[in-house]
C-alpha positions in Angstrom: -0.1 -0.3 -0.1 2.5 2.7 -1.4 1.5 6.4 -1.2 -1.9 7.8 -0.6 -3.3 5.8 -3.1 -4.2 2.1 -2.4 -2.6 -0.1 -5.8 -3.9 -2.9 -7.2 -2.4 -4.4 -8.3 32.9 -25.2 -27.6 35.0 -26.9 -28.8 35.6 -30.8 -29.5 39.6 -29.4 -29.3 40.2 -26.4 -27.0 42.9 -24.0 -28.0 43.0 -22.3 -25.4 42.3 -22.8 -21.4 42.0 -19.9 -19.0 42.0 -20.1 -15.1 40.6 -18.0 -12.9 41.4 -16.9 -9.0 40.9 -14.4 -6.6 43.8 -12.4 -4.8 43.8 -13.5 -1.6 44.1 -9.6 0.1 42.8 -7.0 -1.9 45.0 -3.7 -1.5 42.3 -1.5 -0.1 41.3 -4.5 2.5 40.5 -2.2 5.6 38.1 -0.2 3.8 36.5 -2.8 2.0 35.8 -4.6 5.0 34.2 -1.8 6.6 31.7 -1.3 4.1 31.4 -4.9 3.3 30.5 -5.3 6.9 27.7 -2.6 7.0 26.5 -3.9 3.8 25.8 -7.4 5.7 24.0 -5.8 8.5 20.5 -6.8 8.8 18.0 -3.9 8.0 14.8 -2.7 8.9 13.9 -0.1 6.7 10.4 1.8 7.6 8.5 4.5 5.3 7.6 7.4 7.0 4.0 8.9 5.3 4.6 12.9 4.8 1.0 13.4 5.0 0.3 11.3 8.2 1.1 14.3 10.7 -2.2 16.3 9.7 -4.6 13.5 9.7 -6.2 11.9 12.3 -7.1 8.7 10.9 -3.4 8.6 10.3 -2.7 9.0 13.8 -1.0 12.6 13.2 2.0 10.8 12.8 5.3 12.6 12.7 8.8 12.1 12.2 9.7 12.3 15.6 7.2 9.3 16.2 9.0 7.0 13.9 10.6 4.0 15.6 13.8 5.0 15.8 15.3 2.9 18.1 14.3 -0.1 15.9 15.0 1.1 12.6 18.3 0.9 10.4 16.9 2.6 7.6 14.0 5.6 7.1 12.7 6.0 3.6 10.9 9.4 3.4 7.7 9.3 1.2 7.0 10.3 -1.2 9.1 13.2 -3.4 8.2 13.0 -7.3 9.7 13.9 -10.7 8.8 17.4 -11.8 8.1 18.9 -15.2 11.4 19.8 -15.2 13.1 16.5 -14.7 14.4 17.0 -11.7 13.4 15.8 -8.2 10.6 17.7 -6.6 8.8 17.7 -3.2 5.5 16.0 -2.6 4.3 18.4 -0.3 6.9 20.9 0.1 5.3 22.6 2.9 5.4 19.4 4.9 9.0 19.1 4.1 10.3 22.2 4.6 8.0 24.8 5.8 6.0 23.7 8.6 6.6 25.3 11.8 4.6 22.5 13.5 3.1 25.2 15.9 -0.5 23.3 15.7 1.2 20.3 16.5 3.2 18.7 19.1 6.4 17.3 18.1 8.0 15.1 21.2 10.0 11.8 21.6 10.2 9.8 24.9 8.1 12.7 26.7 10.9 15.5 25.6 9.8 18.2 23.4 11.4 18.2 20.0 12.1 21.6 18.4 13.3 22.8 15.0 16.8 23.8 14.7 16.7 27.1 13.6 20.3 27.4 12.2 19.2 25.0 9.2 18.0 27.2 6.3 14.9 24.9 6.4 11.7 24.0 8.4 9.5 20.7 8.3 9.8 17.4 8.3 13.6 17.4 6.7 14.5 19.6 9.8 13.3 17.3 12.5 15.1 14.1 10.6 18.3 16.1 10.8 17.4 16.7 14.9 16.7 13.0 15.4 19.6 11.9 13.3 21.9 13.6 15.8 20.4 11.4 18.4 20.2 8.0 16.0 23.3 8.8 13.7 23.3 4.9 12.9 19.7 5.3 11.1 20.2 6.2 7.1 17.9 8.5 5.5 16.6 8.0 1.7 14.4 10.0 -0.1 11.9 7.6 -1.6 10.8 9.0 -5.1 7.4 7.8 -6.9 5.0 5.5 -5.2 1.5 4.7 -6.7 0.1 8.0 -7.0 3.8 9.7 -7.6 5.3 7.8 -10.1 4.0 9.6 -13.4 6.9 12.0 -13.8 9.1 9.3 -14.5 7.4 8.7 -17.8 8.4 11.6 -19.5 11.9 11.7 -17.7 13.5 8.8 -18.8 12.7 9.3 -22.7 16.0 10.8 -23.2 19.5 10.6 -21.6 19.7 14.3 -21.1 16.5 13.9 -18.9 18.0 11.2 -16.7 21.2 13.1 -16.4 19.3 16.0 -15.2 17.1 13.7 -12.7 20.1 12.2 -11.6 22.2 15.2 -10.9 19.3 17.0 -9.0 18.8 13.8 -6.9 22.8 14.5 -5.6 22.2 17.9 -4.8 18.9 17.0 -3.2 20.2 14.7 -0.6 23.6 17.2 0.1 21.0 20.3 0.7 18.8 18.2 3.0 21.0 15.6 4.9 19.8 12.5 3.3 22.2 9.0 2.6 20.8 8.3 -0.6 17.9 7.7 -2.7 14.9 5.1 -3.3 13.3 4.7 -6.4 9.4 3.6 -6.1 8.9 3.5 -10.1 5.5 1.4 -10.1 6.2 0.3 -12.9 8.5 -0.2 -15.6 7.3 -2.7 -17.0 6.4 -3.6 -20.5 2.8 -5.2 -19.5 0.0 -2.8 -20.7 -2.1 -1.0 -17.8 0.3 -2.4 -15.2 0.5 1.0 -13.6 -1.9 3.6 -12.1 -4.7 4.3 -14.4 -4.2 8.1 -13.8 -1.0 7.6 -15.8 -1.8 5.9 -18.8 -1.6 8.7 -21.2 2.2 8.7 -20.5 2.6 5.0 -19.2 0.8 3.2 -22.3 2.9 4.7 -25.3 6.1 4.2 -23.8 5.6 0.4 -22.3 7.8 -1.5 -25.0 10.7 0.9 -24.1 10.6 1.1 -19.9 12.3 -1.8 -19.1 15.4 -0.9 -21.1 15.2 3.0 -19.9 14.7 2.1 -16.6 18.4 0.0 -16.5 19.5 3.5 -17.9 18.5 5.3 -15.1 19.6 3.1 -12.3 23.1 2.7 -14.0 23.3 6.7 -14.2 22.0 7.2 -10.6 24.5 4.7 -9.3 27.4 6.7 -11.5 26.4 10.2 -10.1 25.9 8.9 -6.7 29.3 7.3 -6.4 30.9 10.2 -8.0 29.1 12.3 -5.2 30.4 9.8 -2.5 34.0 10.1 -3.4 33.7 13.8 -3.4 32.0 14.2 0.1 33.7 11.2 1.5 30.4 9.4 1.9 28.6 6.4 1.0 25.7 7.4 -0.6 23.0 4.5 -1.1 20.3 3.5 -4.1 17.8 1.3 -3.5 14.5 0.4 -5.1 11.4 -0.3 -4.0 9.7 -3.5 -6.3 6.8 -5.7 -7.2 5.9 -9.1 -6.6 3.5 -9.3 -9.0 4.0 -12.1 -11.9 2.2 -10.4 -13.9 4.1 -7.1 -14.1 7.4 -8.9 -13.9 6.4 -10.6 -16.9 7.3 -7.6 -18.6 10.7 -7.0 -16.8 13.0 -9.1 -18.8 15.7 -7.4 -18.3 17.0 -7.1 -14.8 20.5 -4.9 -15.2 19.1 -2.4 -12.7 19.5 -4.9 -9.5 23.2 -5.3 -9.9 23.6 -1.2 -9.5 21.3 -1.4 -6.1 22.6 -1.4 -2.5 19.6 -3.6 -1.6 16.5 -4.1 -3.0 13.1 -4.4 -1.2 10.1 -6.5 -2.6 6.7 -5.1 -2.2 5.2 -8.6 -1.0 2.3 -7.2 -0.1 -0.9 -6.1 -2.2 -1.1 -9.7 -3.4 -5.0 -9.8 -2.9 -7.3 -7.1 -2.7 -10.9 -5.5 -3.4 -9.9 -4.7 -7.0 -11.1 -8.7 -7.6 -13.4 -11.5 -6.0 -10.8 -13.5 -4.7 -10.7 -13.4 -0.9 -7.2 -14.4 0.0 -4.5 -12.9 2.4 -2.8 -9.8 1.5 0.8 -11.1 2.2 1.5 -15.0 2.2 5.0 -15.5 3.2 4.6 -19.3 1.6 2.7 -20.6 -1.5 -0.6 -21.8 -0.8 -2.3 -24.3 -4.0 -5.5 -23.5 -2.5 -5.2 -19.8 -3.5 -8.1 -19.4 -5.9 -6.7 -16.7 -8.2 -3.6 -18.9 -9.2 -5.2 -22.2 -9.3 -4.9 -22.5 -13.0 -1.0 -21.7 -13.0 2.1 -23.5 -12.9 2.7 -22.9 -9.3 1.4 -20.2 -6.8 2.7 -17.2 -7.3 1.2 -14.6 -5.1 3.4 -14.9 -2.0 6.9 -13.6 -0.9 8.5 -17.0 -1.3 8.0 -16.8 -5.1 8.7 -13.2 -5.7 12.0 -14.3 -3.5 12.7 -16.9 -6.1 12.5 -14.5 -8.9 14.7 -12.0 -7.7 17.4 -14.5 -6.2 18.2 -14.9 -10.2 20.0 -11.6 -10.2 20.8 -10.6 -6.5 22.2 -12.4 -4.1 20.2 -13.2 -0.8 21.6 -10.6 1.6 20.9 -7.8 -0.9 17.1 -9.0 -0.9 14.3 -7.5 1.9 11.0 -8.7 2.3 8.2 -6.3 2.4 5.9 -6.4 5.2 2.5 -4.4 5.5 1.3 -2.8 8.8 -2.0 -2.5 7.0 -5.0 -4.5 6.2 -7.1 -4.9 2.8 -10.8 -6.9 3.0 -14.1 -7.8 2.1 -17.7 -7.9 3.6 -20.4 -10.3 2.3 -17.6 -13.0 2.0 -19.3 -16.6 0.5 -17.7 -19.9 1.1 -14.1 -20.6 1.6 -12.8 -22.4 4.9 -15.5 -21.4 7.4 -13.5 -18.4 8.4 -13.4 -16.1 5.1 -10.3 -17.6 3.8 -10.4 -19.1 -0.2 -14.1 -17.5 -0.2 -15.4 -14.9 -2.7 -16.6 -11.7 -2.7 -17.3 -8.4 -5.1 -17.9 -6.3 -2.0 -14.7 -4.3 -0.5 -15.2 -3.6 3.3 -16.4 -0.4 4.0 -17.4 1.7 7.1 -15.5 1.1 10.3 -13.6 -1.5 8.4 -12.2 0.7 6.1 -10.5 3.7 8.4 -7.5 4.2 5.5 -9.2 3.8 2.2 -8.7 6.0 -0.5 -10.9 8.9 -1.7 -10.5 9.0 -5.6 -13.9 10.7 -6.5 -13.3 13.5 -4.0 -17.0 13.1 -2.2 -15.1 12.8 1.2 -16.0 9.1 2.1 -12.9 6.6 1.8 -13.6 4.2 -1.1 -14.5 0.4 0.0 -11.1 -1.5 0.5 -10.8 -3.1 3.8 -7.5 -0.8 4.4 -6.9 -0.2 8.1 -4.0 0.5 10.4 -3.3 -2.3 12.4 -4.0 -0.7 15.7 -7.4 0.2 14.7 -8.3 -3.4 13.9 -7.2 -4.2 17.4 -9.4 -1.4 18.5 -12.5 -3.0 16.7 -11.5 -6.5 18.0 -11.6 -5.1 21.7 -15.8 -4.0 21.0 -16.5 -6.8 19.1 -15.9 -10.4 20.8 -16.7 -11.8 17.1 -14.3 -10.3 15.3 -11.8 -12.6 15.9 -7.8 -13.4 14.7 -7.5 -16.6 12.9 -4.2 -18.0 11.7 -3.4 -19.9 8.1 -0.6 -22.4 8.6 0.0 -22.4 4.8 1.0 -19.1 4.2 2.0 -18.2 7.5 0.1 -15.0 8.4 -3.5 -14.1 10.4 -6.3 -12.7 9.2 -9.5 -11.4 11.0 -13.1 -13.1 10.4 -16.3 -11.9 11.6 -18.7 -14.4 11.3 -22.0 -12.4 11.7 -20.9 -9.9 9.0 -19.0 -12.1 6.7 -16.3 -9.5 7.0 -12.4 -10.8 6.2 -9.8 -8.8 6.8 -5.9 -9.4 6.2 -3.4 -8.8 9.3 0.0 -9.0 11.2 0.7 -10.0 14.4 3.7 -11.0 16.7 3.2 -14.6 15.4 3.7 -13.5 11.7 6.3 -11.5 12.7 8.2 -14.6 14.1 7.6 -16.9 10.7 9.2 -13.7 8.6 12.0 -13.5 11.1 12.5 -17.2 10.3 11.9 -16.9 6.7 14.9 -13.8 6.5 17.0 -16.1 8.6 16.4 -19.3 6.7 17.1 -17.4 3.2 19.8 -15.2 4.4 17.6 -12.1 3.4 19.5 -8.6 4.5 16.0 -7.8 6.2 12.6 -6.0 5.8 11.1 -3.2 4.2 7.8 -2.0 6.1 4.9 0.0 4.6 4.0 1.8 6.7 5.6 2.9 10.5 2.3 4.3 11.8 0.4 0.9 11.0 2.4 -0.7 14.0 0.5 -0.8 17.4 1.2 -0.2 20.9 -1.1 0.7 24.0 -2.6 4.1 23.6 -1.6 6.4 26.6 -4.9 8.8 25.6 -7.2 5.8 26.2 -10.5 6.8 26.9 -12.6 3.7 27.8 -15.7 3.6 25.8 -15.0 6.4 23.3 -15.6 5.7 19.6 -13.1 8.3 18.7 -10.5 6.9 16.3 -7.4 8.2 18.4 -9.0 7.6 21.9 -9.1 3.7 21.7 -6.8 0.9 23.4 -4.6 0.7 20.9 -2.4 3.6 19.0 0.5 3.3 17.0 3.5 1.9 18.5 6.6 0.0 18.0 5.1 -3.9 18.9 5.9 -5.3 15.9 9.0 -3.3 14.7 11.0 -4.4 18.2 10.2 -7.7 17.8 11.4 -7.5 14.3 14.8 -5.8 15.3 15.4 -7.9 18.1 15.0 -11.0 15.8 17.1 -9.7 12.9 19.6 -8.9 15.6 19.9 -12.2 17.7 20.6 -13.7 14.2 23.5 -11.4 13.5 25.0 -10.2 10.0 24.1 -11.9 6.8 26.6 -14.5 5.3 28.0 -13.2 2.1 27.0 -15.1 -1.1 29.6 -16.4 -3.4 30.2 -18.1 -6.4 32.5 -21.4 -5.4 35.7 -20.1 -7.5 38.3 -22.2 -7.3 40.1 -23.4 -10.4 37.6 -22.7 -13.2 38.4 -22.8 -16.7 37.1 -20.5 -18.8 36.2 -20.4 -22.6 36.4 -17.5 -25.0 32.8 -17.1 -26.4 30.3 -14.8 -25.5 26.8 -15.4 -24.2 23.9 -13.3 -25.0 20.7 -13.6 -23.0 17.0 -12.6 -23.7 14.0 -13.3 -22.1 10.4 -13.1 -23.7 7.4 -13.6 -21.7 3.9 -14.0 -22.8 1.8 -14.4 -19.2 2.3 -17.2 -18.0 4.6 -18.7 -21.0 8.1 -17.9 -21.4 11.3 -18.1 -23.3 14.9 -17.6 -22.7 17.5 -17.3 -26.0 20.9 -17.6 -25.8 23.1 -16.2 -28.6 26.5 -17.6 -28.7 29.5 -16.3 -30.0 32.3 -18.4 -30.7 35.8 -16.3 -30.0 38.0 -19.4 -29.4 39.8 -19.5 -32.8 38.6 -23.0 -33.7 35.2 -24.3 -34.7 32.8 -25.4 -32.0 31.6 -29.0 -33.3 27.8 -29.8 -33.4 26.8 -31.4 -29.9 28.0 -28.5 -27.8 25.9 -28.3 -24.4 25.1 -25.1 -22.7 24.3 -25.4 -19.1 22.6 -22.5 -17.0 20.9 -22.4 -13.2 17.4 -20.9 -13.3 15.4 -19.3 -10.0 12.4 -21.5 -8.8 10.2 -18.9 -10.1 9.7 -20.4 -13.3 9.6 -24.1 -14.8 12.0 -25.1 -17.7 9.6 -27.2 -20.1 12.0 -27.9 -23.1 13.8 -26.4 -25.7 13.4 -26.2 -29.7 16.0 -28.8 -30.8 18.4 -31.3 -28.6 17.6 -32.4 -25.5 17.4 -31.2 -21.7 17.8 -32.6 -18.1 16.8 -30.4 -14.9 18.3 -31.1 -11.7 18.0 -29.4 -8.4 20.7 -27.4 -7.2 19.9 -25.4 -4.2 17.7 -22.7 -4.7 18.1 -22.7 -8.4 17.2 -25.4 -11.0 20.1 -26.8 -13.5 19.2 -27.3 -16.8 21.4 -28.8 -19.1 21.0 -28.9 -22.8 23.1 -31.0 -25.5 22.6 -29.7 -28.9 23.2 -32.8 -30.7 21.8 -32.4 -34.2 22.4 -28.7 -34.7 25.3 -27.0 -36.6 29.0 -26.5 -36.0 29.6 -23.0 -34.8 32.8 -21.8 -37.1 35.2 -19.0 -35.1 33.4 -15.8 -35.4 30.3 -17.3 -36.1 27.2 -17.1 -33.7 24.1 -19.6 -33.0 21.3 -19.4 -31.1 19.4 -21.7 -28.4 15.9 -21.3 -27.0 14.4 -22.6 -23.8 11.0 -22.7 -22.7 9.4 -21.8 -19.3 6.2 -21.7 -17.7 5.9 -18.4 -15.4 9.0 -15.7 -15.1 12.3 -15.2 -13.8 14.8 -12.2 -13.4 17.6 -14.0 -15.2 19.7 -17.4 -15.6 23.0 -17.7 -13.5 26.2 -19.6 -14.0 26.3 -20.4 -17.5 28.5 -22.9 -19.3 29.5 -23.8 -23.0 31.1 -27.6 -22.7 31.4 -27.3 -18.9 33.5 -23.7 -18.7 32.4 -20.3 -18.0 32.0 -17.9 -21.1 34.8 -15.5 -20.9 31.5 -12.7 -21.1 30.0 -14.3 -17.9 30.6 -12.4 -14.5 32.1 -14.1 -11.2 30.4 -12.5 -8.0 28.8 -10.0 -10.0 32.1 -8.6 -11.4 33.0 -9.2 -15.3 36.2 -11.3 -16.1 39.0 -9.4 -17.6 39.7 -10.5 -21.1 43.2 -11.3 -23.0 43.4 -10.6 -26.6 46.0 -12.1 -28.9 47.4 -14.7 -26.3 47.2 -17.7 -28.7 49.5 -21.1 -29.5 51.6 -19.9 -32.2 54.3 -21.4 -34.7 57.7 -19.5 -34.7 60.4 -20.1 -37.2 63.9 -21.0 -35.8 66.1 -18.1 -35.4 63.6 -15.9 -35.9 62.9 -13.0 -33.4 59.9 -13.3 -31.1 58.5 -11.4 -28.4 55.9 -12.7 -25.6 53.5 -9.1 -25.8 53.5 -8.3 -29.3 49.9 -8.1 -30.0 48.7 -9.1 -26.4 46.2 -6.7 -25.0 44.0 -6.8 -21.9 40.6 -5.1 -21.3 38.2 -5.0 -18.3 34.6 -3.9 -18.7 34.6 -2.1 -14.9 38.6 -1.2 -15.3 39.0 -0.4 -18.7 42.4 -1.1 -20.4 44.9 -2.5 -18.3 47.4 -4.3 -20.9 49.8 -2.3 -18.3 49.0 -5.3 -15.7 49.9 -8.4 -18.0 52.5 -10.6 -16.5 53.6 -13.0 -19.1 56.2 -15.9 -17.7 58.0 -18.3 -19.4 61.1 -18.7 -21.8 60.9 -19.1 -25.5 64.4 -20.0 -27.2 64.0 -19.2 -30.9 67.5 -20.8 -31.2 66.3 -24.2 -30.7 63.4 -26.4 -32.1 60.9 -27.2 -29.5 57.7 -26.9 -27.4 57.6 -23.8 -25.1 54.8 -22.9 -22.7 54.0 -19.3 -21.8 51.3 -18.0 -19.2 49.9 -14.8 -19.4 48.2 -13.5 -16.1 46.4 -10.2 -15.8 44.6 -8.9 -12.5 41.6 -6.7 -12.5 40.9 -4.0 -9.2 38.7 -6.2 -7.9 41.2 -8.9 -7.5 40.1 -11.5 -10.2 43.0 -12.7 -11.7 42.7 -14.4 -15.4 45.3 -16.7 -16.6 46.0 -18.2 -20.1 48.9 -20.8 -20.8 49.7 -20.8 -24.6 52.4 -23.1 -26.5 54.9 -21.5 -28.8 56.1 -24.1 -31.7 59.9 -23.2 -32.8 59.8 -25.2 -35.7 62.9 -25.8 -38.5 63.1 -23.8 -41.5 62.2 -26.7 -43.6 58.8 -26.4 -41.6 58.1 -23.1 -42.0 55.0 -23.2 -43.8 53.3 -25.5 -40.6 50.2 -23.7 -39.2 48.4 -24.6 -35.8 45.9 -27.1 -36.7 42.1 -25.6 -36.7 39.0 -27.8 -36.4 37.3 -25.8 -39.1 39.6 -25.5 -41.7 39.5 -27.9 -44.8 43.4 -29.1 -45.6 44.4 -30.5 -48.7 47.8 -32.2 -49.8 51.1 -31.4 -48.7 49.6 -28.8 -46.0 51.6 -29.1 -42.7 49.8 -28.9 -39.6 51.0 -28.7 -35.9 48.9 -30.4 -33.2 49.9 -31.6 -29.7 53.5 -31.1 -30.3 53.8 -32.9 -33.5 54.1 -31.6 -37.2 51.8 -33.4 -39.7 51.6 -33.4 -43.2 48.5 -34.0 -45.3 48.4 -37.1 -47.6 45.0 -37.0 -49.1 43.9 -34.7 -51.7 41.3 -33.2 -49.8 40.6 -33.7 -45.6 37.4 -32.6 -44.4 37.1 -30.0 -41.4 37.6 -31.2 -38.1 39.3 -34.3 -39.0 41.9 -34.8 -36.7 45.7 -34.9 -37.8 46.0 -38.2 -35.8 44.0 -39.6 -38.7 46.7 -42.0 -40.8 44.2 -41.9 -43.8 44.9 -38.2 -44.0 48.2 -37.3 -42.1 52.0 -38.6 -41.6 54.0 -37.5 -38.5 56.8 -35.6 -40.5 58.7 -34.1 -36.9 
């Protein structure tokens, strides 16, 4: 429930073999360790709703009322994108002009005063006062939300618009003392009508490019925040709140943006609500096969576990946060179900006293039916109605509230569900939790008036019950474990693999395009292996045969492409794997059991060596091991000067010599390559390194595995090994 609005929501013969390893101690070990330790700390991230302080039904909740002791990050909601493509205030008066003369600001019984030395007032001023008392709480400005996304659409049209926005974000956090930026774009998806209907005039014409432009936006923000951080000696954060809907995610097929984030917060709520008739839980942790909305799908998708599996394809678990709702959704006139409403049906969202936080879309002064409430209000309703009772769903591991006489069903959260969420976070090694919204938590009301019907005089009001329990649970388990690929000693093959995902709900396909740079032909029958998240199911491929095994949190698919054509050096070929449902991306791609040079290790692209290959050198000629050798790295650029070559080649003596090339990037990844230099006598100066993709004819000489062969047939098909006595003879 984001914003004021409620949303719906190969080689047969390898010429070269690489070895990859990591340096034991990077040069910046101390600095890296400090940042890494903070990155691995469990996070409790809470949204502050800017509008709540002046609303009775919102508990007149202000920044000083936040659960500062229990939070690690506060996301101020919401800023927007202005017509000039710059970050803009959601409510400028509330943010920097409000003097709170009509309100009482206090913390733990003490008055909180604005700092007159700051050039602004409002909540931003109060944030800075509280930050002095709680310096370890990071402050982020959250941009967007369900009603605040409109400005993104035009801004991302051009690189100039994106640059203007990113620059303004840097200026904004510097000016107002924020520690970073949270992007809540709802939603950069190609799926039609997947955003706010009020924005459709801007969103729908751009659907085809939103995913691509979103990636550019996040990359630009990351670069500009990092540059500013270096100048300011700070560590500015970039985070994003992202959808958990398989329907919406079907239109987000390129998830590069995730690699630019410090952490990603899954909005794992709003799985169900009054926009349709399915009476189900708002925020299941686990899948429920009895969920009526997903009974015809390959698996239940409306749950945190499915969403986690989706994003696990592009991020390690410790960078993923679980979303927790401190609000309800519900229905009245519920029919059927399990006897207490769950799995029933209703076309009537709950209204009246069961709908304190409903929107007012038609501006008639009455909340639109939605069953939307802060948790504390539901507790107050239960105090007055013994027939309004909490039930426990042991499948989804969440509670719900049921009034049997009036057939009212409300989703819910309580201490039992927080315990289950803590267990899930620990079991999955998640980075923590994101909470929408902080004034929905509950505690005993110091202003309680027994028998009163006033909203803020009930037994309960906003509090710290659930947030404190969550923080204690996360602190008890300690920091996350860092997820690392098991690098060991890895063979790397010089091919590029490009992956593209196509999705037409609920069916998808992943297209792998392989470019052969090995210097030799990849014979037919080459194999491709990859891991895919368990948010989708592999169902087959076009040609070839596939096998699927479970490897931890992933399915490992191995496709043997027997019967498909060879891939000549420099050539390309495509493989298409078919899926049910969607996922964020594949991992651990291998070609013939070796890692493609284009694949990252622990998020870092491998440095590439160019020109290092087996060669024939004629006896007595000159030879320089560095001639024609270069190295490049995606992150570090040209790093040829880092190449270290070892090994001796004596061109005065016929023989076989090994030269090792080693290149190290700034992250400590080392790629090494061994090549063979064959020094041959002058009489064999025409000999060349044998290539499986070349056709040879009579009298041609080739070097293969340390020996010189001469072709003895008039024509030898490509791929015929020199060891074939019908076509070759050994001459040296």
